[in-house]
C-alpha positions, 0 to 999 in steps of 0.5 A: 500499500502506498502512503500511511493508512489505518485499518479499524477492527471492532470487537464485540465487548458484550461476548467477553471473549478470552484474549485468544478468541479475540485475537482469533476473531480479529485475525478472521475478519481481517483475512476475509477483508482481503487487503494488504497489511496496513501500516497502522491497526486500530482495535476498538470495542463495541456492543453487539447493537453498535456493531450491527448499526456500523455494519449497516452504515458501512453497507451504504458506503463504499468503505470496504468491510467484513463483519465476522460471525462465528460458528460458536464451537467454543466460548460463545454461542453459534452465530455471534457477531464477534468482529468487524474489520473495515476500510483502509482510511487515510492516517490523519482522518478519523471517521465520525461514525466511530468517535464514541468507540473506545479502544480495546485494552486487554491485559495479557499477563 
């Protein structure tokens, strides 16, 4: 990719997934988006409702995105919305529609 670009990933905080499960869901959503590695990746958290609303909004735009729905083999119920990856946006641009989302913070140790 040319230039400084960001990829946003939104994780469903309602599910209270383990660090490992969260990491896998992030990877699944990004892999389905089929993009080259961005320079900056920002991981946010949102409720299930916010994620559905964001997906609906992104459907009406030209921003590439993927909403990942898990099969529910472990930790969570089947057909749970776990992660949403979207766009590559210019480095100095923060979309207004994610202004209310907070960064995902997890203690790994």
